[in-house]
Backbone as numpy.savetxt, mean C-alpha at the origin, in Angstrom:
# Nx Ny Nz CAx CAy CAz Cx Cy Cz
8.14 24.48 -9.12 7.80 23.06 -9.23 6.37 22.89 -9.72
6.22 22.08 -10.76 4.89 21.79 -11.27 4.23 20.71 -10.43
2.93 20.85 -10.28 2.18 19.88 -9.50 1.40 18.93 -10.40
1.24 17.70 -9.91 0.42 16.74 -10.64 -1.05 17.08 -10.54
-1.86 16.31 -11.24 -3.31 16.52 -11.29 -4.02 15.43 -10.49
-5.08 15.84 -9.77 -5.89 14.89 -9.03 -7.23 14.71 -9.76
-7.53 13.47 -10.11 -8.79 13.14 -10.78 -9.72 12.49 -9.75
-10.94 12.97 -9.68 -11.95 12.46 -8.75 -12.87 11.52 -9.53
-12.87 10.23 -9.18 -13.59 9.23 -9.96 -14.50 8.41 -9.05
-15.77 8.27 -9.42 -16.68 7.37 -8.73 -16.66 6.03 -9.45
-16.25 4.97 -8.73 -16.06 3.66 -9.35 -16.97 2.64 -8.67
-17.75 1.92 -9.46 -18.61 0.89 -8.88 -17.91 -0.46 -8.93
-17.75 -1.07 -7.76 -17.12 -2.38 -7.67 -18.19 -3.47 -7.65
-18.14 -4.36 -8.62 -19.06 -5.50 -8.63 -18.71 -6.48 -7.51
-17.42 -6.65 -7.24 -17.00 -7.57 -6.19 -17.52 -7.14 -4.82
-17.46 -5.84 -4.56 -17.89 -5.30 -3.27 -19.34 -4.84 -3.27
-19.91 -4.69 -4.47 -21.28 -4.19 -4.62 -21.45 -2.83 -3.95
-20.52 -1.92 -4.27 -20.61 -0.56 -3.74 -19.83 0.40 -4.63
-20.19 1.65 -4.55 -19.45 2.70 -5.25 -18.33 3.22 -4.35
-17.17 3.42 -4.94 -16.00 3.89 -4.20 -15.51 5.17 -4.85
-15.29 6.20 -4.04 -14.81 7.48 -4.54 -13.30 7.47 -4.58
-12.74 7.32 -5.76 -11.29 7.25 -5.92 -10.71 8.62 -6.20
-9.47 8.83 -5.76 -8.67 9.98 -6.17 -7.46 9.43 -6.91
-7.22 9.93 -8.11 -6.14 9.41 -8.94 -5.19 10.55 -9.28
-3.94 10.36 -8.87 -2.89 11.36 -9.12 -2.12 10.99 -10.39
-2.01 11.95 -11.29 -1.12 11.80 -12.43 -0.06 12.90 -12.36
1.18 12.59 -12.73 2.27 13.57 -12.60 2.09 14.76 -13.52
2.81 15.83 -13.23 2.63 17.11 -13.92 2.76 16.99 -15.44
3.71 16.23 -15.89 3.96 16.13 -17.34 3.37 14.87 -17.94
2.29 14.39 -17.34 1.66 13.15 -17.82 1.30 13.24 -19.30
1.62 12.18 -20.02 1.24 12.05 -21.42 0.88 10.60 -21.70
-0.16 10.34 -22.49 -0.52 8.96 -22.82 0.50 8.27 -23.70
1.53 8.99 -24.10 2.56 8.41 -24.95 3.68 7.75 -24.14
3.61 7.90 -22.82 4.62 7.31 -21.93 3.94 6.34 -20.98
4.62 5.25 -20.62 4.08 4.30 -19.65 4.57 4.65 -18.24
3.65 4.54 -17.26 3.95 4.93 -15.89 3.76 3.76 -14.94
4.59 3.74 -13.89 4.38 2.79 -12.81 3.15 3.22 -12.01
2.62 2.27 -11.23 1.36 2.49 -10.52 1.53 2.16 -9.04
0.99 3.02 -8.18 0.95 2.78 -6.74 -0.48 2.94 -6.27
-1.01 1.93 -5.57 -2.37 1.97 -5.05 -2.31 2.04 -3.53
-2.95 3.06 -2.96 -2.92 3.30 -1.51 -4.27 2.97 -0.89
-4.31 1.91 -0.07 -5.44 1.73 0.82 -5.26 2.70 1.99
-6.36 2.95 2.75 -6.36 4.12 3.65 -6.10 5.37 2.81
-6.75 5.43 1.65 -6.42 6.45 0.65 -6.51 7.88 1.13
-7.56 8.20 1.89 -7.70 9.59 2.35 -6.56 9.97 3.28
-6.10 9.01 4.08 -5.00 9.29 5.01 -3.70 9.58 4.25
-3.42 8.77 3.23 -2.21 9.01 2.44 -2.29 10.32 1.67
-3.50 10.67 1.24 -3.69 11.91 0.49 -3.61 13.13 1.40
-4.29 13.07 2.56 -4.38 14.24 3.44 -3.30 14.26 4.51
-3.22 13.21 5.32 -2.25 13.19 6.43 -0.83 12.96 5.94
-0.69 12.09 4.93 0.65 11.78 4.42 1.17 12.80 3.42
0.26 13.50 2.74 0.68 14.46 1.73 1.57 13.86 0.66
1.25 12.63 0.26 2.15 11.88 -0.61 2.23 12.47 -2.02
1.18 13.17 -2.47 1.26 13.76 -3.82 2.28 14.89 -3.87
2.36 15.68 -2.80 3.36 16.75 -2.75 4.77 16.16 -2.72
4.94 15.09 -1.96 6.24 14.42 -1.90 6.61 13.87 -3.27
5.63 13.24 -3.94 5.88 12.71 -5.28 6.25 13.83 -6.25
5.52 14.96 -6.19 5.84 16.09 -7.05 7.29 16.53 -6.88
7.71 16.65 -5.62 9.08 17.10 -5.33 10.12 16.10 -5.83
9.89 14.82 -5.58 10.85 13.80 -5.97 10.93 13.67 -7.49
9.79 13.79 -8.16 9.78 13.75 -9.63 10.50 14.97 -10.19
10.24 16.14 -9.60 10.87 17.37 -10.06 12.38 17.31 -9.89
12.83 16.67 -8.81 14.27 16.53 -8.54 14.88 15.30 -9.22
14.04 14.58 -9.98 14.47 13.38 -10.71 15.02 12.30 -9.78
14.45 12.24 -8.57 14.85 11.20 -7.62 14.00 9.93 -7.77
12.82 10.07 -8.38 12.00 8.90 -8.69 11.45 9.04 -10.11
11.04 7.92 -10.67 10.34 7.94 -11.95 8.95 8.52 -11.75
8.39 9.07 -12.81 7.00 9.54 -12.75 6.09 8.34 -12.52
5.07 8.53 -11.71 4.16 7.43 -11.42 2.74 7.94 -11.23
1.80 7.02 -11.30 0.39 7.28 -11.03 0.07 6.71 -9.66
-0.66 7.48 -8.85 -1.06 7.01 -7.52 -2.58 7.00 -7.43
-3.14 5.88 -7.00 -4.59 5.76 -6.81 -4.88 5.65 -5.32
-5.78 6.50 -4.84 -6.14 6.53 -3.42 -7.51 5.88 -3.24
-7.55 4.83 -2.43 -8.80 4.10 -2.18 -9.19 4.33 -0.72
-10.27 5.05 -0.45 -10.65 5.34 0.93 -11.50 4.21 1.53
-11.73 4.29 2.83 -12.68 3.40 3.49 -13.80 4.25 4.08
-14.95 3.63 4.36 -16.11 4.38 4.84 -16.03 4.70 6.32
-15.69 3.70 7.12 -15.66 3.86 8.57 -14.77 2.77 9.16
-14.64 2.77 10.48 -13.73 1.83 11.15 -14.11 0.39 10.86
-15.41 0.07 10.91 -15.85 -1.30 10.66 -15.60 -1.72 9.22
-15.87 -0.81 8.28 -15.62 -1.08 6.86 -14.15 -1.36 6.62
-13.30 -0.62 7.30 -11.85 -0.81 7.17 -11.44 -2.20 7.64
-11.95 -2.60 8.79 -11.62 -3.92 9.32 -12.17 -5.03 8.42
-13.39 -4.86 7.95 -14.02 -5.87 7.09 -13.20 -6.14 5.83
-12.57 -5.09 5.30 -11.86 -5.21 4.02 -10.37 -5.53 4.19
-9.76 -5.07 5.24 -8.30 -5.07 5.30 -7.68 -6.27 6.00
-8.34 -6.85 6.99 -7.72 -7.96 7.72 -8.21 -9.30 7.16
-7.39 -10.35 7.25 -7.75 -11.63 6.62 -9.07 -12.20 7.09
-9.45 -11.96 8.34 -10.71 -12.50 8.86 -11.91 -11.62 8.52
-11.69 -10.47 7.90 -12.78 -9.56 7.57 -13.74 -10.15 6.55
-15.02 -9.83 6.69 -16.03 -10.47 5.84 -16.02 -9.96 4.40
-15.32 -8.86 4.13 -15.20 -8.36 2.76 -13.76 -8.42 2.24
-12.89 -9.14 2.96 -11.47 -9.13 2.63 -11.18 -9.69 1.24
-11.69 -10.87 0.95 -11.45 -11.48 -0.36 -12.01 -10.63 -1.48
-13.19 -10.07 -1.23 -13.82 -9.22 -2.26 -13.00 -7.95 -2.50
-12.41 -7.41 -1.43 -11.58 -6.21 -1.59 -10.33 -6.52 -2.41
-9.71 -7.67 -2.15 -8.56 -8.07 -2.95 -8.95 -8.27 -4.41
-10.11 -8.87 -4.64 -10.60 -9.05 -6.01 -10.82 -7.70 -6.68
-11.38 -6.77 -5.93 -11.57 -5.41 -6.46 -10.25 -4.79 -6.88
-9.24 -4.89 -6.03 -7.93 -4.30 -6.35 -7.35 -4.91 -7.63
-7.34 -6.24 -7.69 -6.63 -6.94 -8.76 -7.42 -7.03 -10.06
-8.71 -7.32 -9.95 -9.49 -7.66 -11.14 -10.42 -6.55 -11.62
-10.57 -5.50 -10.82 -11.41 -4.38 -11.25 -10.62 -3.08 -11.35
-9.92 -2.73 -10.26 -9.22 -1.45 -10.24 -8.05 -1.41 -11.22
-7.18 -2.43 -11.17 -6.03 -2.43 -12.08 -6.45 -2.43 -13.54
-7.39 -3.28 -13.98 -7.82 -3.20 -15.38 -8.40 -1.84 -15.76
-9.11 -1.22 -14.84 -9.66 0.12 -15.11 -8.54 1.14 -15.31
-7.57 1.14 -14.40 -6.46 2.10 -14.52 -5.66 1.83 -15.79
-5.45 0.55 -16.10 -4.71 0.21 -17.32 -5.44 0.68 -18.58
-6.76 0.65 -18.54 -7.56 1.12 -19.69 -7.53 2.64 -19.82
-7.67 3.32 -18.70 -7.88 4.77 -18.72 -6.58 5.58 -18.69
-5.49 4.97 -18.26 -4.23 5.69 -18.13 -3.10 4.88 -18.77
-2.00 5.57 -19.03 -0.86 4.92 -19.68 0.03 4.29 -18.62
-0.18 3.03 -18.35 0.56 2.33 -17.31 1.52 1.31 -17.91
2.47 0.88 -17.10 3.35 -0.23 -17.47 2.69 -1.51 -16.98
2.15 -2.33 -17.88 1.28 -3.44 -17.45 2.01 -4.71 -17.03
2.92 -4.55 -16.06 3.64 -5.70 -15.52 3.69 -5.57 -14.00
3.82 -6.72 -13.32 3.73 -6.74 -11.86 4.77 -5.86 -11.19
6.02 -5.90 -11.67 7.08 -5.17 -10.97 6.91 -3.65 -11.08
5.99 -3.21 -11.92 5.72 -1.77 -12.05 4.48 -1.36 -11.27
3.91 -2.29 -10.49 2.71 -1.98 -9.70 2.98 -2.25 -8.23
2.64 -1.27 -7.38 2.84 -1.43 -5.95 1.58 -1.14 -5.16
1.53 -1.69 -3.96 0.46 -1.44 -3.00 1.09 -0.84 -1.75
0.43 0.16 -1.16 0.96 0.80 0.04 -0.15 0.96 1.06
0.24 0.83 2.34 -0.73 1.04 3.40 -0.06 1.16 4.75
-0.80 1.71 5.71 -0.36 1.82 7.10 -1.26 0.95 7.97
-0.71 0.32 9.00 -1.48 -0.48 9.94 -2.27 -1.56 9.20
-3.60 -1.62 9.35 -4.38 -2.64 8.66 -4.35 -2.48 7.14
-4.17 -1.24 6.67 -4.04 -1.01 5.23 -2.73 -1.58 4.69
-1.72 -1.64 5.55 -0.48 -2.31 5.17 -0.69 -3.81 5.08
-1.50 -4.33 5.98 -1.82 -5.76 5.97 -2.44 -6.16 4.64
-3.45 -5.41 4.21 -4.14 -5.76 2.97 -3.23 -5.52 1.76
-2.30 -4.59 1.86 -1.35 -4.37 0.78 -0.42 -5.58 0.62
0.05 -6.11 1.74 0.88 -7.31 1.69 0.10 -8.49 1.14
-1.11 -8.68 1.62 -1.90 -9.82 1.19 -2.34 -9.70 -0.26
-2.50 -8.47 -0.73 -2.79 -8.27 -2.14 -1.66 -8.77 -3.02
-0.43 -8.46 -2.62 0.74 -8.91 -3.38 0.93 -10.42 -3.28
0.64 -10.99 -2.11 0.77 -12.44 -1.94 -0.30 -13.20 -2.71
-1.50 -12.63 -2.79 -2.60 -13.30 -3.47 -2.49 -13.16 -4.98
-2.01 -12.01 -5.44 -1.93 -11.73 -6.87 -0.52 -11.28 -7.26
0.49 -12.15 -7.11 1.87 -11.74 -7.40 2.12 -11.46 -8.88
1.27 -11.96 -9.76 1.42 -11.68 -11.19 0.86 -10.30 -11.55
0.19 -9.66 -10.58 -0.38 -8.33 -10.80 0.36 -7.27 -10.00
0.72 -7.59 -8.74 1.40 -6.65 -7.86 2.78 -7.20 -7.48
3.83 -6.45 -7.79 5.18 -6.91 -7.49 5.82 -6.20 -6.32
5.13 -5.19 -5.75 5.71 -4.41 -4.66 4.68 -4.20 -3.56
5.11 -4.28 -2.31 4.26 -3.96 -1.17 5.03 -3.06 -0.22
4.46 -1.89 0.07 5.08 -0.94 1.00 4.25 -0.97 2.29
4.88 -1.43 3.37 4.17 -1.68 4.62 4.67 -0.74 5.70
3.79 0.12 6.17 4.12 1.00 7.29 3.37 0.49 8.53
4.11 -0.15 9.43 3.56 -0.66 10.69 2.33 -1.55 10.49
2.46 -2.64 9.73 1.29 -3.49 9.47 0.76 -4.18 10.71
-0.55 -4.42 10.69 -1.19 -5.30 11.66 -0.85 -6.73 11.26
-0.30 -7.50 12.18 0.16 -8.86 11.87 -0.50 -9.84 12.84
-1.17 -10.85 12.28 -1.71 -11.94 13.10 -1.28 -13.27 12.50
-1.80 -14.36 13.04 -1.38 -15.69 12.58 -1.74 -15.92 11.12
-2.88 -15.38 10.67 -3.28 -15.53 9.27 -2.25 -14.87 8.35
-1.75 -13.71 8.75 -0.76 -13.00 7.95 0.55 -13.79 7.91
0.99 -14.26 9.06 2.24 -15.03 9.13 2.13 -16.32 8.31
0.98 -16.97 8.37 0.78 -18.19 7.59 0.85 -17.90 6.09
0.23 -16.80 5.67 0.24 -16.44 4.25 1.65 -16.17 3.77
2.45 -15.49 4.59 3.84 -15.19 4.24 4.68 -16.47 4.21
4.46 -17.33 5.18 5.20 -18.59 5.28 4.90 -19.52 4.11
3.65 -19.54 3.66 3.22 -20.50 2.65 3.22 -19.96 1.23
3.63 -18.72 1.04 3.67 -18.14 -0.30 4.69 -18.88 -1.16
4.28 -19.27 -2.35 5.07 -20.19 -3.17 6.36 -19.58 -3.72
6.34 -18.29 -4.05 7.49 -17.71 -4.76 7.92 -16.39 -4.12
8.54 -16.41 -2.95 8.90 -15.18 -2.24 9.76 -14.21 -3.04
10.61 -14.72 -3.92 11.51 -13.84 -4.66 10.78 -13.04 -5.74
9.48 -13.31 -5.94 8.75 -12.63 -7.01 8.23 -11.25 -6.60
8.23 -10.94 -5.30 7.76 -9.62 -4.86 8.80 -8.96 -3.97
8.80 -7.63 -3.96 9.68 -6.89 -3.07 8.83 -6.23 -1.98
9.35 -6.24 -0.77 8.61 -5.73 0.38 9.43 -4.65 1.08
8.83 -3.49 1.26 9.39 -2.40 2.04 8.62 -2.39 3.35
9.30 -2.55 4.48 8.62 -2.83 5.75 9.25 -2.01 6.87
8.45 -1.17 7.51 8.94 -0.42 8.67 7.98 -0.60 9.84
8.52 -0.43 11.03 7.71 -0.45 12.25 8.44 0.38 13.30
7.69 0.93 14.23 8.29 1.78 15.26 8.73 1.01 16.49
9.85 1.41 17.06 10.37 0.76 18.26 9.47 0.98 19.47
8.59 1.97 19.38 7.67 2.25 20.48 6.25 1.74 20.19
6.16 0.80 19.26 4.84 0.26 18.92 4.52 -1.02 19.69
5.10 -1.16 20.87 4.79 -2.31 21.71 3.49 -2.11 22.49
3.01 -0.86 22.52 1.73 -0.58 23.17 0.95 0.39 22.29
0.13 -0.17 21.38 -0.64 0.63 20.43 -2.11 0.61 20.84
-2.70 1.79 20.94 -4.13 1.88 21.23 -4.89 1.70 19.92
-5.62 0.59 19.81 -6.30 0.27 18.56 -7.62 1.02 18.44
-8.25 0.90 17.27 -9.56 1.54 17.05 -10.64 0.92 17.93
-10.36 -0.28 18.47 -11.30 -0.92 19.40 -11.02 -0.55 20.85
-10.15 0.45 21.02 -9.80 0.96 22.35 -9.10 -0.09 23.22
-8.35 -0.96 22.56 -7.54 -1.94 23.26 -6.07 -1.64 23.01
-5.21 -2.10 23.89 -3.77 -1.90 23.73 -3.18 -3.17 23.13
-2.44 -3.02 22.03 -1.88 -4.18 21.34 -0.40 -3.96 21.07
0.35 -5.06 21.06 1.78 -5.04 20.72 1.91 -5.26 19.22
2.33 -4.23 18.49 2.58 -4.35 17.05 4.03 -4.71 16.77
4.92 -4.32 17.66 6.35 -4.47 17.40 6.78 -5.94 17.33
6.40 -6.73 18.32 6.81 -8.14 18.35 6.33 -8.92 17.13
5.04 -8.84 16.74 4.60 -9.55 15.54 5.29 -9.05 14.27
5.61 -7.77 14.19 6.30 -7.26 13.02 7.72 -7.81 12.93
8.37 -7.94 14.05 9.71 -8.54 14.06 9.63 -10.01 13.63
8.58 -10.69 14.07 8.38 -12.09 13.66 8.12 -12.17 12.16
7.30 -11.25 11.66 7.03 -11.19 10.23 8.32 -11.01 9.44
9.16 -10.11 9.90 10.44 -9.87 9.23 11.32 -11.11 9.23
11.37 -11.80 10.35 12.18 -13.02 10.44 11.70 -14.08 9.46
10.37 -14.25 9.36 9.82 -15.23 8.43 10.15 -14.85 6.99
10.03 -13.58 6.68 10.34 -13.12 5.32 11.82 -13.33 5.00
12.67 -13.04 5.95 14.10 -13.26 5.74 14.38 -14.74 5.47
13.82 -15.60 6.27 14.05 -17.03 6.14 13.53 -17.57 4.80
12.42 -17.00 4.32 11.82 -17.49 3.08 12.44 -16.87 1.83
13.25 -15.83 1.98 13.96 -15.27 0.84 13.22 -14.20 0.07
12.39 -13.42 0.76 11.74 -12.27 0.12 12.77 -11.19 -0.18
12.52 -10.38 -1.20 13.32 -9.17 -1.43 12.84 -8.12 -0.43
13.70 -7.74 0.50 13.26 -6.95 1.64 14.04 -5.66 1.84
13.31 -4.63 2.30 13.92 -3.51 3.01 13.18 -3.44 4.34
13.93 -3.44 5.44 13.30 -3.41 6.76 14.00 -2.39 7.64
13.18 -1.63 8.40 13.77 -0.65 9.30 12.84 -0.46 10.50
13.42 -0.23 11.66 12.67 0.13 12.85 12.97 1.58 13.20
11.95 2.41 13.15 12.14 3.84 13.45 11.88 4.11 14.92
12.41 5.19 15.41 12.29 5.53 16.83 11.01 6.33 17.05
9.87 5.63 17.04 8.60 6.32 17.18 7.47 5.33 17.37
6.23 5.86 17.31 5.06 5.03 17.58 4.15 4.91 16.36
2.93 4.46 16.58 2.00 4.06 15.52 1.18 5.27 15.05
1.85 6.27 14.47 1.15 7.49 14.07 1.74 8.06 12.78
0.96 8.94 12.17 1.40 9.60 10.94 2.57 10.56 11.19
2.82 10.92 12.43 3.99 11.75 12.73 5.26 11.09 12.21
5.27 9.76 12.19 6.46 9.01 11.75 6.29 8.42 10.36
5.06 8.05 9.98 4.86 7.47 8.65 5.04 8.50 7.54
4.58 9.73 7.78 4.67 10.75 6.73 6.11 11.02 6.29
7.04 11.31 7.21 8.42 11.57 6.76 9.10 10.36 6.14
8.59 9.17 6.41 9.17 7.96 5.81 8.78 7.80 4.35
7.71 8.47 3.92 7.22 8.28 2.55 8.25 8.66 1.49
9.07 9.63 1.78 10.10 10.05 0.82 11.04 8.87 0.52
11.54 8.24 1.56 12.42 7.08 1.38 11.69 5.92 0.70
10.45 5.70 1.10 9.67 4.59 0.54 9.50 4.74 -0.97
9.19 5.95 -1.42 9.04 6.19 -2.86 10.36 6.05 -3.59
11.43 6.58 -3.01 12.75 6.51 -3.68 13.18 5.05 -3.82
13.00 4.24 -2.79 13.45 2.85 -2.84 12.61 1.99 -3.77
11.38 2.41 -4.04 10.49 1.58 -4.87 10.27 2.10 -6.28
10.54 3.38 -6.51 10.20 3.95 -7.82 11.31 4.78 -8.44
12.56 4.47 -8.13 13.65 5.22 -8.77 14.21 4.46 -9.97
């Protein structure tokens, strides 16, 4: 099996006023003569290291179970930086969404051979990174047509955004949560119920007519369960 290539890129975001160290995966047989779908991962280091998503992509591409795609990994600096950027109340949230849509996507489209339409671009994340992936698609549906959510953090701001989104049928949402996520120890050392709000999120999406895949796995809020789910997530979104 041939492996894809990882490109290490330092990118300066004007919206965020900071340099971000990106990792960009291109498939083994990448050629600028072909157009590729795009997946952007917030919590980038986790998807790269803990999720091992590039190895999964290599295997699925080699077995012709998914189309070849480009994956961009966007890391965060620390716990506070993650919260500032990923949740709706975060002080850098709007700027992070602007970075994704108006800086990162144009850069990738310039430097790599991408399919420049919304349905060929996806956002993926776990927990709060799933939250920002969903909100990225809701804020910029003409840029991002897919959101892959692994156990998203859901609050009233998220539910309101989903409820008030003008065109639910324009994006597809892949959404999973664990049946044992009713008591999650957060980064603030508090215990939170993720399961109930996720079920509410799913109900609202169903009622509004989003294109959905939803599943509850028998596990908790950890990469032990998110990693094996990545194979299905890629097949359902990029085949």
